[in-house]
N, C-alpha and C positions, 0 to 999 in steps of 0.2 A: 970274325968280325972284330973290326977294326977296335973298340973301345971294348974298354973293362968295366962290366957293368959294377962291379964293388966302386968303381970312380964315379957314379952315380952319374955316367954321361953314357950314351947310346946314341948311333948313327942310322937313322933310318932313311934309307932312300937319299944319301948325302945332306940329309938335314940332322942336324947334332940337336939332340934333347936333352934334357934333367930329369934323371930320374928319383924318385923320392921311397924310400922304404915303407913300407906298409905295417903298422904298427899292427901285433898282434892280437890286438883287443878288436882288431877290423876283422880278423880272420876265424871269429867264433863260429862254428859248424862244421870245420874243414879238420879231415881226421889226422892223427899224430904224425903217420907217414906221410902225409902231403906236405904238412908244415915241416919236417925235418929233411925231405927230399928238392925242396924246392924255394927257391928266394921270390920275393914278392913286390913289387916297384908298381906307384902310379906316375903318370904324366901325362902331358899334353902335347898329340899330334894332329897339327892340320886342325885345332880348336876342337879337339876330340879328347876327351877323359879316357885314358886306356890303362886297363892294367896290364904289366908285363911280367910274366914267371920265368926263371929261369933255373932248369936242372942243377944241382950243387955237384953233382955226379954224372957220369955218361947214362941215359936212362934208357931202360930197355922196355919202356911205354911201345905201345902200339899205337897208332893212327887212330883206331876207336878207343881205347883208352885214352887218349890223349882230348877225345871228345867229349866221352862222359866226365873227365876232369876238368876241363874247362868249365863245361855245362854247370858243375858242381859250383864251382870258383865265382861265375859270375852271379851265380842265386845268393853269393855270400857279400861279393864284395859293391855286387850291384852297378858293374860296368863291365863292357867288353874284355875280354881276355886272349890276351896274344903270347904266345910261346916262344923265348928265344933260341934258337939253336944253334950249334956248333957247325956250321958247313955239312947239314945233310946230304946225301946222294941224290941224284934226281928224282929218282923211283919213290924216295922216301917223300919227298917234297909234293910229288905229285899223289900220293897216300893221304898224306895229310889234306891237299884240297880237296880231293874227294869227299875226305871225311868232313868239309867245310871248317877245318880248324885252323884260326887264325896264325900266323907265325911270322917271326923275322928271320931269316936263313942268313943275311949279309948286310954288308952295308948297300948293295946294289938288289936284295932282293927281296920282297916283304910281300906277303898275301893278306890282306887287310882290306876286304871288300866294303865295308862302309866306309870307309877313307878312299875306295879308288886308286889303289896303290899302286897296281900293275893288270898287264893286260889280263890274268885268268877274271882279275875284279870284274872288268867291263863283260866279260863272256857271262859271270852269274848275273849279272843285273839285268842282260838280253835275254836269255835264255827265258823260255816257258816250258812248262810241263808237254809231255810230246803227248798225242794220242796212242793209242794202243796200235792200232796201225802205223802209223809212223815210224813208233820205238821197232816193230818189227822191221819195217825198211831198212833201218838204221841196221840194227843190228843182222841183218843178213847180211850188207854189205861189208860188215865189220870182220865178219867171220868168213867171207870167201875170196878166193882171189880173182877180183873183178879188175880189170887193167883201163878198161874202155867206160866213155858214158853210156848209161843206161838209157832207156826207154820207158814208158810206162807199162807198154807194151810188154818190154822183156820182162819185168814186173809180173804184170798179170799173166805169162807162162808158166811160171814159178808159183806164184802164191797164190791161198784160196781166198784172192779178195777180187772183186769187181775191178773195172775201168775208175769208176768214179770212185771207189772208197781210196783207190791207190792216188789217185789225183788230188785230192782234200790231203791224204799223207803227205806228198809232196810241198805242198804249198805250208804245209806247219813246219817242215824241216827246212825250206826257203826260209821262212820268215823268223826261224832260228839262227840262221847264218851256219848251218850245218851241211846246205848242199849247194849248188848255185845250177840254176837253170838258163838255158838258151834255147833258140828256136832254129831249127834246119831250113833252108830255103821250102821244104814243102811243110813246115807249120808244124813238123814234129818238136817235141818236145826232149831236149837231152838233158839229162842229170848227170850232174858229176860231181864227189865227192874233191876237193880241192888238197885238203889237209893229210897228212899222214895218220894212217888208223890209229896209231897209239894218241897221238896228239887230238885224234876228232875225239876219239874213247874219253878223252880227260875232259875236253871242252862241253862234251855231253852228259856231265854228271850230273850238273845243276838242272838236267830237264828231262832224265831219266827215273823210272817209279819203278818200286817192287811189281812184277806180271800178275800176282797172285792178289785176286779178286775176294776171296772167302776160302777158309777151310772147314770142311767137315771130317768126321769120321767114321770108318764102316768097319766092320769084320771081314767085309768081300772086298776083292779091288772091283772097279768099274766094267760093266759091260760096251761102255762106248770107248774109243781111242782114247789111249792116256801113254802119259810117258814117266819113267821114274823120274824123281826131281829131289829136292831135301839132301839131307846126309847122304842117303846112298847114291844119288846123284855125283857128289862130291867125291864120295870115295871111286867111283868109277874113273874119275879123273885126276884120285889123288892117292895120296898113300893111306887114308882113313880107314877105318875097319867100317862095312858096312851094317846097318841094322838089321834083326831079323826081319820084319816088316815097313819100316820105313814109309815116305811118302810117295804120291801120285801125282800126274797133273795132266788136267784135265782142261781143254779149251773150251770156255763158258755155251759156246754155240750150241756145244753137243751135250752140255750138263745137265740134268733134269732132277730136280729134286724130290726124294720119294722114301717112303721109311726106312729102306736101307742107310740112311744117311742121316748121323743129328752132330750135334754140335759139342758134342761134352766128351766122348770115347770110343775106342774102336780099335784093333788092329792096325789099322790104315790110316794114314791121314792123306785125303782126299783135296788136293787144290785147285780150286778153281781158278784158271788165268783167263787175262783179258784177252791174250792172241794165242796163235799155236803153241803148243808147248815144243816142238821142235821145228827146225830151219829148214828148208831148200836146201839138197847138197850136202844134208849133214852126215856123215859118217854112218854116225849111229842114230836110228827113226825109236828108239826105244829109251833113249836118255833125254832131259833136256839138254840147249844148249849152254853153252860155258856163259855167255856173257848174260843171259837172262838167270841162269842158276846165281851166277854171282848177286845180279841186284835183288833175289830173291832171299839172299841170305845176309846180307851184307851187315846188316842191324845185329845179329845174333850175337850175345855176350860168350859164348865158348871161345877159349883162345886159341883151340886147336883149329876149329872151322875156320875162323878170321884168319892164321898163318895158311892154310892149305886155299884158301879164297884168294889169298895175295901172290902165292907162288903158283896158282894157276893162269893169274892174270898177266905175270911178270912171264912165262912162260909161251903167253902167245903167240901164235905165227903172225904176228903182224905184218 
């Protein structure tokens, strides 16, 4: 960043702004660790009052920890909060965007959605939550080596959905600018995804949701098809140690509530998923797919889980 915050000036996207230190009396409610590790400033950028925080030393905060920190500070200062960072790597910026953390990374790059500061912001404003079928289709594409355009019949051949459900899913994806459709001479709709997969995954974060619809507990495994989920699924893909019992995922289409399940306790956690917990062509049909697993665990507060999730995503063969 060209300007030093101690000089009470900062450049955001080429616009020079004045920074005013926030008095300690306005920061009551923040713990001592936060006050010691960050400097706090207020400013006005594009007619929006903004709080900017800057780490006083190199921070080891994860994106999820920054998210929780920013939420706490916003509740205290009563204004949007952005983090000023010194040249974060591309993957660090990407992870912050996924967590929805506003940040200023250089004179030329800032993620400030409420100010429409750059392209990721436009995507965040445009996208809407995907339907379960649309999310399933998108995650299938992202995790398979598909190099040509697809048709709905191609999808129908490998997915447990009918033609109508898939047609509606493609409309949702197209309306969210996540795919492009055109018709061939015979009237067949050809579906293509033009963005690189890593970039498409990042862009889609604003409209993806956890696949978990409801969680129950049981002392027995379900007698319907299921896949390993939760921490044990992450252990399958990483260096985490598995739990003795853990979680399993069941598609809500096959789940039937009975007296074997309850909402309080049991050896197993049974997650009822909005769509099938395994993907077509997936190497393991006994473990949930990586991207759905990420979406189901991304808000966990355990730092070990967060770290392994991020490593899993970074190692994806996009």
